[in-house]
C-alpha positions as CSV (number, residue, x, y, z in Angstrom):
1,M,128.9,75.4,41.5
2,K,130.8,76.3,44.4
3,V,129.1,75.4,48.2
4,V,131.0,77.5,50.9
5,I,130.7,75.6,54.2
6,I,131.2,79.0,55.6
7,E,131.7,78.5,59.6
8,P,132.6,74.7,61.3
9,L,129.5,72.5,61.7
10,G,130.8,70.2,64.6
11,V,131.8,67.5,62.9
12,E,135.4,66.2,62.3
13,K,136.2,67.9,58.4
14,E,137.1,64.6,57.0
15,A,133.8,63.2,57.9
16,L,132.0,66.3,57.3
17,L,133.5,66.3,53.5
18,A,132.7,62.6,53.2
19,I,128.8,63.1,53.5
20,A,128.9,66.1,51.2
21,E,130.7,64.3,48.9
22,E,128.3,61.4,49.0
23,K,125.6,63.9,48.9
24,L,127.0,65.7,46.0
25,G,129.6,63.7,43.8
26,K,131.6,65.6,42.1
27,E,128.9,68.1,41.2
28,A,130.3,71.0,43.4
29,E,133.2,72.6,44.4
30,L,133.4,72.5,48.7
31,V,135.3,75.0,49.9
32,Y,135.2,74.8,53.9
33,Y,136.3,77.0,56.7
34,D,137.3,75.8,60.4
35,T,137.1,79.1,61.8
36,R,134.1,81.2,63.4
37,T,133.9,84.5,62.5
38,T,131.3,87.4,62.9
39,D,133.3,90.2,61.2
40,T,130.9,91.1,58.3
41,E,133.5,92.0,56.1
42,E,135.5,88.6,56.3
43,L,132.1,87.0,56.4
44,I,131.0,88.8,52.6
45,R,134.9,87.8,51.6
46,R,134.2,83.9,52.6
47,G,131.1,84.0,50.7
48,E,131.1,86.6,48.0
49,E,131.4,83.8,45.2
50,A,129.6,81.2,46.3
51,D,127.1,79.9,44.5
52,I,125.6,78.0,47.8
53,I,126.0,78.6,51.6
54,V,126.0,76.4,54.4
55,V,125.9,78.2,57.9
56,S,125.3,76.5,61.0
57,N,123.9,79.2,63.7
58,L,125.8,82.1,62.7
59,P,124.1,85.6,62.6
60,L,124.1,86.5,58.6
61,N,122.7,90.0,58.4
62,A,121.7,91.9,55.2
63,Q,125.0,93.5,54.0
64,V,126.5,90.2,54.3
65,I,123.8,88.3,52.1
66,R,123.7,91.3,50.1
67,G,127.3,91.0,49.6
68,C,127.2,87.9,48.5
69,R,126.1,88.4,44.9
70,K,126.2,85.0,43.6
71,L,124.6,83.3,46.1
72,K,121.5,80.9,45.4
73,L,120.9,79.1,48.2
74,L,121.1,79.0,52.1
75,S,121.6,75.5,53.4
76,V,121.2,76.3,57.2
77,A,122.7,73.8,59.5
78,F,119.5,74.3,61.9
79,T,115.9,74.3,63.1
80,G,115.2,78.4,63.2
81,V,116.5,80.8,61.1
82,D,115.5,83.8,63.2
83,H,119.5,84.2,63.1
84,I,119.0,84.7,58.9
85,A,118.3,88.3,57.1
86,M,115.4,86.7,55.5
87,D,113.8,89.3,54.3
88,A,117.1,90.3,52.2
89,C,117.0,86.9,51.1
90,R,113.8,87.3,50.0
91,E,114.6,90.6,48.3
92,Q,117.8,89.1,46.7
93,G,115.9,85.5,45.2
94,I,118.1,83.5,47.4
95,M,116.4,80.0,48.7
96,V,116.8,79.2,52.5
97,C,116.4,75.7,53.6
98,N,116.6,74.6,57.0
99,C,117.4,71.2,59.0
100,A,114.3,70.5,60.7
101,G,114.0,67.1,63.0
102,Y,117.9,66.8,63.0
103,S,117.7,67.5,67.2
104,T,114.6,66.5,68.0
105,C,115.8,63.7,70.1
106,G,118.5,65.7,71.3
107,V,116.5,68.6,73.0
108,A,113.9,66.4,74.5
109,D,116.8,64.5,76.6
110,L,118.2,67.7,77.5
111,V,114.7,68.8,78.6
112,F,114.1,66.2,81.1
113,G,117.7,65.7,82.0
114,M,117.3,69.6,83.4
115,L,114.6,68.7,85.1
116,I,114.6,65.8,86.6
117,S,118.5,67.4,87.8
118,L,116.3,70.9,89.8
119,Y,113.1,68.4,90.6
120,R,115.9,66.2,92.6
121,N,119.0,68.7,93.9
122,I,121.0,66.8,91.8
123,I,124.3,69.9,91.7
124,A,123.5,70.2,94.9
125,C,123.7,66.6,96.0
126,D,127.2,66.4,94.0
127,H,128.4,69.0,96.3
128,V,127.5,68.3,99.3
129,C,128.7,64.5,99.1
130,R,131.9,66.0,97.7
131,E,132.1,67.4,100.7
132,G,131.1,64.7,103.2
133,G,127.5,65.9,103.5
134,T,123.8,64.4,103.6
135,K,120.9,64.7,102.0
136,D,119.4,67.1,104.5
137,G,117.3,70.0,103.0
138,L,117.9,67.8,99.7
139,V,114.7,66.0,99.1
140,G,113.6,66.7,95.8
141,F,110.1,65.6,93.8
142,E,108.7,63.1,91.7
143,L,107.5,63.7,87.7
144,E,104.9,61.1,88.4
145,G,101.3,62.8,89.1
146,K,102.6,66.1,88.1
147,T,100.7,68.0,85.1
148,F,103.6,68.5,82.1
149,G,102.5,71.9,79.4
150,V,104.1,71.7,76.4
151,V,103.9,74.8,73.9
152,G,104.6,74.2,70.9
153,T,103.8,70.9,69.3
154,G,105.8,70.2,66.5
155,A,108.1,67.1,66.7
156,I,110.2,68.4,69.5
157,G,106.9,68.8,71.5
158,L,105.6,66.1,70.8
159,R,108.7,64.0,71.8
160,V,108.6,66.2,75.3
161,A,104.9,64.9,75.3
162,A,105.4,61.4,74.4
163,I,108.7,61.0,77.2
164,A,106.0,63.4,80.1
165,Q,103.6,60.9,79.5
166,A,106.1,57.9,80.0
167,F,106.8,59.2,83.4
168,G,103.1,59.2,84.4
169,C,102.5,62.9,83.9
170,R,98.9,64.7,82.5
171,V,100.1,66.2,79.6
172,L,98.3,69.7,78.3
173,A,99.5,70.9,75.2
174,Y,99.5,74.8,73.5
175,S,100.0,75.2,69.5
176,R,98.4,76.9,66.6
177,T,97.6,73.8,65.2
178,K,96.1,71.3,67.3
179,K,96.9,67.6,66.3
180,E,95.1,64.2,67.6
181,V,97.5,62.8,70.2
182,P,97.1,60.1,71.9
183,G,97.1,61.0,76.2
184,V,97.6,64.8,74.8
185,T,94.9,67.6,75.8
186,Y,95.1,70.8,73.4
187,V,93.9,74.1,75.9
188,D,94.6,77.4,75.2
189,L,97.9,79.3,76.6
190,E,96.3,81.0,79.7
191,T,94.8,77.2,81.1
192,L,97.7,75.6,79.9
193,L,99.7,78.1,82.6
194,A,97.2,78.1,85.4
195,Q,97.0,74.4,85.5
196,S,100.8,73.2,84.8
197,D,103.5,72.0,87.4
198,I,106.0,71.7,84.4
199,V,105.7,74.1,81.8
200,S,108.3,73.8,78.5
201,L,108.4,76.4,75.6
202,H,109.1,74.8,71.8
203,T,108.2,77.2,69.5
204,P,110.3,79.0,67.4
205,L,111.2,82.5,67.4
206,N,108.7,84.9,65.0
207,E,106.6,88.3,65.7
208,G,104.0,86.0,67.2
209,T,106.5,84.5,70.0
210,R,108.3,87.1,71.0
211,G,108.2,88.1,74.5
212,L,105.5,85.5,74.7
213,M,106.1,84.6,78.3
214,N,106.3,88.0,79.6
215,K,105.7,88.8,83.1
216,E,101.6,88.3,83.2
217,R,101.8,85.2,81.7
218,I,104.9,84.3,83.8
219,G,101.9,85.4,86.4
220,L,99.7,83.2,85.3
221,M,102.0,79.9,86.7
222,K,101.5,78.1,90.0
223,K,103.9,78.8,92.7
224,N,105.2,75.0,92.6
225,A,105.6,75.4,88.7
226,V,109.0,74.9,86.7
227,L,109.4,76.8,83.6
228,I,112.1,75.1,80.6
229,N,113.3,77.2,77.7
230,T,114.9,75.0,74.9
231,A,113.3,77.0,72.4
232,R,114.5,80.2,71.5
233,G,115.6,83.1,74.2
234,P,113.6,85.9,73.1
235,V,110.4,84.0,74.0
236,V,110.5,84.3,77.7
237,D,111.3,88.0,79.4
238,S,114.4,87.1,81.5
239,Q,114.1,90.1,83.7
240,A,110.6,89.2,84.8
241,L,111.3,85.6,84.9
242,A,114.0,86.3,87.1
243,E,111.8,88.2,89.5
244,A,109.7,86.1,89.6
245,L,111.9,83.4,90.6
246,E,113.7,85.8,93.3
247,R,109.7,86.4,94.6
248,G,109.2,82.9,94.8
249,D,106.4,83.2,92.6
250,I,107.1,80.5,90.6
251,A,109.6,77.2,92.0
252,G,112.1,77.0,89.1
253,A,113.4,77.6,85.8
254,C,115.8,75.4,83.0
255,I,116.9,77.5,80.6
256,D,119.2,76.7,77.5
257,V,118.7,79.7,75.4
258,F,118.9,83.6,76.0
259,E,118.4,86.7,74.2
260,N,121.7,86.6,72.2
261,E,124.5,83.6,71.7
262,P,127.1,82.5,74.3
263,P,129.3,83.6,75.7
264,I,126.4,85.1,77.9
265,D,127.6,87.8,79.7
266,R,127.8,87.1,83.8
267,S,125.6,90.4,84.8
268,H,122.8,88.4,83.1
269,P,119.3,88.3,85.6
270,L,118.8,84.5,85.5
271,F,122.5,83.8,86.9
272,Q,121.4,85.5,90.1
273,A,118.1,83.7,90.4
274,P,117.3,81.0,92.8
275,H,116.2,77.2,92.0
276,T,118.0,78.0,88.3
277,I,119.9,75.6,85.9
278,V,121.8,77.5,83.0
279,T,123.2,75.3,80.1
280,P,125.1,77.0,77.3
281,H,122.7,76.3,74.1
282,V,123.6,73.3,74.3
283,A,120.3,71.3,73.7
284,F,121.3,70.3,70.0
285,A,124.3,69.7,70.4
286,T,125.3,65.6,70.7
287,K,127.0,63.8,68.4
288,E,124.4,62.1,67.0
289,A,122.4,64.9,66.1
290,L,125.4,66.9,64.4
291,V,125.9,64.1,62.2
292,K,122.0,63.9,61.7
293,R,122.2,67.5,60.6
294,A,125.2,67.5,58.2
295,V,123.5,64.8,56.2
296,I,120.3,66.9,56.1
297,V,122.5,70.1,55.2
298,F,123.9,68.2,52.3
299,D,121.0,66.1,50.7
300,N,119.3,69.9,50.9
301,V,121.6,71.0,48.7
302,A,121.3,67.8,46.5
303,H,117.8,68.1,46.4
304,Y,118.2,72.1,45.4
305,L,120.7,71.4,42.2
306,A,118.2,68.6,41.5
307,G,115.4,70.4,41.0
308,T,113.5,69.1,43.6
309,P,114.0,71.7,46.6
310,Q,113.4,70.8,50.5
311,N,112.9,71.6,53.9
312,V,112.2,75.2,52.8
313,M,111.2,78.3,54.7
314,K,109.0,80.7,53.7
């Protein structure tokens, strides 16, 4: 069984291969690529003899999937699989497994890191302090007493909700599936947007969520509200959000994800928008999370080989 790690996974090679060997023993032939490429022909060359491919957030289009003729399993070291040509995988009978849960703590941490930075003007304070200035014009806000809206209550959304409660926030939630969570009140999306001081997005990207935060829904938000997106870029209409920020229709935004993976073109509308903090899709990227996902990704392979697949994406 040939297992191809088609791109680096953010863990040192020796540590990564040690995890793989611990999970797979001598059952698999491991091939490791320590460079990332988006060239279709090169990706096919790397994967054409693979029975199993391990990939992170590298886009694999239908041509690549069809070109890897021996492929039986894609073990995706990521939560979302919107970068994978899932239709082609179904067509070819290829199983796809994800790494749900590895980044829960890291993403939730960044949500509050960005939010507090925005609320307390930390970036501006650092600059002013270094220039010999004072707090004038930099008085911020507290989280206590604010209404915190969580859109999508999977593992990450629920952790964000719990942390928000610890800060003394009232928590509203919107999700397709309602859960019994102490201190969390489920409402419809329109109510959440109209009442929340902070709206944090934690939905997968699919046809139901693409463009979820469009001009009309952003228009429902309060003027003092902050929008946080650590989910997927296309969930938000970036142009509509930038225009709302320019007009002062909402107070701020914290954005970690965009329409495509970084590097992002400098002309992106949110780069010019006021009261906005942007980060280069880094929410998942902690030392701890990258090790967790390496363990899960090879655990997925081991379970597949044992005939008990887990984390299977439909």
